[in-house]
C-alpha positions as CSV (number, residue, x, y, z in Angstrom):
1,M,-186.6,1.8,127.8
2,R,-185.3,0.5,131.0
3,R,-184.5,-2.9,129.6
4,L,-182.8,-1.0,126.9
5,A,-180.7,1.1,129.2
6,V,-179.8,-2.1,131.6
7,A,-178.7,-4.1,128.1
8,A,-176.5,-1.1,127.0
9,A,-174.8,-0.9,130.3
10,A,-174.0,-4.4,130.4
11,G,-172.6,-4.2,126.8
12,V,-170.3,-1.4,128.1
13,L,-169.1,-3.6,131.0
14,T,-168.6,-6.5,128.5
15,G,-166.4,-4.4,126.2
16,L,-164.4,-3.1,129.2
17,V,-163.6,-6.7,130.4
18,A,-162.7,-8.0,127.2
19,T,-160.4,-5.1,126.5
20,T,-158.4,-5.6,129.6
21,G,-157.9,-9.2,128.9
22,C,-155.9,-8.2,125.8
23,G,-152.6,-7.6,127.7
24,S,-153.1,-3.8,128.7
25,V,-154.8,-2.7,131.9
26,S,-156.2,0.9,132.4
27,T,-155.9,2.2,135.7
28,T,-157.4,5.2,137.0
29,G,-155.6,8.0,139.5
30,A,-157.1,9.6,142.0
31,G,-158.0,12.4,139.8
32,G,-160.2,9.8,138.0
33,V,-158.0,10.0,134.9
34,G,-156.9,6.7,133.3
35,T,-153.1,5.7,133.2
36,A,-151.3,3.4,131.2
37,A,-149.8,0.5,133.0
38,P,-146.9,-1.5,131.6
39,T,-147.5,-4.7,129.5
40,A,-145.4,-7.9,129.9
41,S,-143.1,-6.3,127.1
42,G,-141.8,-3.3,129.0
43,A,-143.6,-0.9,127.2
44,T,-146.8,1.0,128.5
45,A,-149.9,0.6,126.9
46,S,-149.5,4.1,125.4
47,G,-146.6,2.5,123.3
48,S,-143.9,4.6,125.6
49,V,-140.5,2.3,126.4
50,P,-138.4,3.1,129.5
51,P,-135.3,4.7,128.9
52,D,-132.2,2.6,128.7
53,Y,-129.8,3.9,131.1
54,A,-127.0,1.6,130.0
55,E,-127.2,2.6,126.4
56,Q,-127.3,6.1,127.3
57,R,-124.2,5.9,129.6
58,R,-122.5,4.1,126.4
59,Q,-123.3,6.9,124.1
60,G,-122.3,9.5,126.7
61,L,-118.8,7.6,127.2
62,A,-118.6,7.4,123.5
63,E,-119.1,11.2,123.0
64,H,-116.6,11.7,125.7
65,D,-113.7,10.0,124.2
66,R,-114.6,11.5,120.9
67,L,-114.3,15.2,122.6
68,F,-111.2,14.3,124.8
69,P,-109.2,11.6,122.8
70,Q,-106.2,12.5,125.1
71,V,-108.2,11.3,128.1
72,A,-109.6,8.5,126.1
73,A,-106.2,7.4,125.4
74,L,-105.4,6.7,129.1
75,G,-107.7,3.6,129.3
76,C,-109.6,4.9,132.3
77,A,-112.3,2.4,131.5
78,S,-109.9,-0.5,132.8
79,A,-109.0,1.5,135.9
80,R,-108.8,-0.9,138.9
81,P,-109.0,0.4,142.8
82,S,-105.8,1.0,144.5
83,P,-104.9,-1.4,147.2
84,S,-105.2,1.4,150.0
85,A,-108.4,2.8,148.5
86,D,-111.4,1.9,150.6
87,G,-114.0,1.8,147.8
88,T,-117.1,1.4,150.0
89,G,-118.7,4.7,149.5
90,T,-120.0,4.5,152.9
91,A,-120.8,7.6,155.2
92,P,-118.3,8.1,158.3
93,A,-119.3,6.9,161.5
94,E,-121.7,9.5,163.3
95,P,-119.8,11.6,165.8
96,A,-120.2,10.7,169.7
97,D,-120.3,14.4,170.6
98,P,-124.1,15.5,170.2
99,W,-123.1,18.7,168.9
100,A,-120.8,17.1,166.1
101,A,-123.4,15.0,165.2
102,K,-126.0,17.7,164.8
103,H,-123.4,19.6,162.9
104,A,-122.7,16.4,160.6
105,E,-126.6,16.1,160.0
106,N,-126.8,19.7,159.0
107,S,-124.0,19.3,156.4
108,M,-125.6,16.1,154.7
109,Y,-126.8,18.3,151.6
110,K,-122.6,18.6,150.9
111,Q,-122.4,15.2,150.5
112,M,-121.5,13.8,147.1
113,V,-121.3,10.5,145.3
114,V,-118.4,8.4,145.9
115,L,-116.2,8.3,142.7
116,D,-115.2,4.6,141.6
117,A,-111.7,4.0,140.0
118,V,-112.9,4.6,136.6
119,D,-114.4,8.1,137.4
120,R,-111.5,8.7,139.7
121,C,-109.0,8.2,137.0
122,R,-110.9,10.2,134.5
123,G,-111.4,12.9,136.6
124,E,-107.8,13.2,137.7
125,A,-106.8,13.6,134.1
126,H,-109.2,16.4,133.5
127,S,-108.0,18.0,136.5
128,K,-104.6,17.8,135.3
129,R,-105.0,19.3,132.0
130,I,-107.4,21.9,133.5
131,S,-105.0,23.1,136.0
132,A,-101.9,23.1,134.0
133,A,-103.6,25.5,131.4
134,V,-105.0,27.6,134.0
135,K,-101.7,28.0,135.9
136,A,-99.9,28.9,132.8
137,R,-102.1,31.7,132.3
138,A,-102.7,32.8,135.6
139,A,-98.7,33.1,136.0
140,A,-99.0,36.0,133.4
141,S,-101.5,38.0,134.6
142,P,-104.5,37.8,137.3
143,L,-107.7,35.9,135.7
144,S,-111.1,37.1,135.4
145,Q,-114.3,34.9,135.1
146,D,-114.2,35.4,131.1
147,D,-110.5,34.4,131.2
148,V,-111.7,31.4,133.1
149,H,-114.4,30.5,130.5
150,G,-112.1,31.4,127.7
151,I,-109.6,28.6,128.8
152,L,-112.1,26.1,129.6
153,E,-113.7,26.4,126.1
154,S,-110.3,26.2,124.7
155,L,-109.8,22.9,126.0
156,G,-113.1,21.8,124.8
157,Y,-115.4,22.3,127.7
158,P,-118.5,23.9,126.3
159,R,-119.7,27.1,127.9
160,N,-122.7,25.6,129.4
161,S,-120.8,22.7,131.2
162,A,-119.0,25.2,133.7
163,Q,-120.0,27.7,136.1
164,V,-117.5,30.6,137.1
165,N,-118.1,32.4,140.0
166,L,-116.4,35.3,141.8
167,S,-116.3,35.8,145.4
168,D,-114.0,38.3,147.8
169,G,-111.9,38.7,144.6
170,E,-111.2,34.8,144.0
171,V,-112.5,33.1,141.1
172,S,-113.7,29.7,141.4
173,F,-115.2,27.2,138.9
174,E,-117.2,23.8,138.6
175,V,-117.1,22.0,135.3
176,T,-119.3,19.0,134.5
177,I,-117.2,16.7,132.3
178,P,-119.4,16.3,129.1
179,G,-120.5,13.0,128.2
180,A,-119.2,10.8,131.4
181,G,-118.7,13.2,134.2
182,P,-117.5,13.6,136.9
183,C,-116.9,17.1,138.3
184,V,-114.0,19.1,138.3
185,A,-113.7,21.9,140.6
186,G,-111.3,24.9,140.9
187,R,-110.3,27.6,142.9
188,L,-107.5,30.5,141.8
189,G,-106.2,31.1,144.9
190,N,-102.5,31.1,146.0
191,P,-101.9,28.5,145.2
192,V,-104.2,27.4,142.4
193,K,-106.2,24.4,143.4
194,V,-108.1,21.9,141.0
195,E,-109.7,18.9,141.9
196,A,-112.5,16.1,140.7
197,H,-115.1,15.1,142.9
198,G,-118.6,13.2,142.3
199,Y,-121.9,14.7,142.1
200,Y,-124.0,16.3,144.9
201,L,-126.4,13.8,146.2
202,E,-128.9,16.8,145.8
203,G,-127.7,16.8,142.2
204,G,-125.5,18.7,139.8
205,C,-121.6,19.6,140.5
206,T,-122.1,22.7,142.2
207,E,-122.6,22.7,146.0
208,P,-126.3,23.5,147.2
209,K,-127.1,26.3,149.1
210,G,-128.2,25.9,152.4
211,G,-128.6,23.3,155.0
212,H,-131.4,21.6,157.1
């Protein structure tokens, strides 16, 4: 019986070695559960393929251009930085004043992705069309949150792409441009202010709550 058990164990080991030699490797995590590692083709042993972000971006831009042909006609895809633009996207130098430096550190959560020339062009185009529509309606009567949602939807921005808020009697909104980004923020004060900005580093178009 002992010889049979040893022989069976050896057979199992031989089978495992043969399996790992066929282009896929099974690794075991801390919990003892095997996970599939990538093969030479880029797919995992389970057959899944990593997402193609470039293709997703291409499809998103195509969807954007279908939804907003007026913006697509501006040719933002070929936009180039202006000679005066920094374009580095680097963070500003740390303040020499320790208290100012601490304040800057506590405000890190407010940092946004720097828009490149293409996204800046696209964002400004959306800002202008939203601003024009909001100002035209606001000139007739004060706008409610539902009014703003209605204006944005009439321009082609889905309700789930916009967040409209009311604070101290003032309506504000954040719109994520479908398919392409970036973000467009608006505040219905006096005057109305609408502008484009990049995504927050912590994610999304809405300013994260709280600091560190």
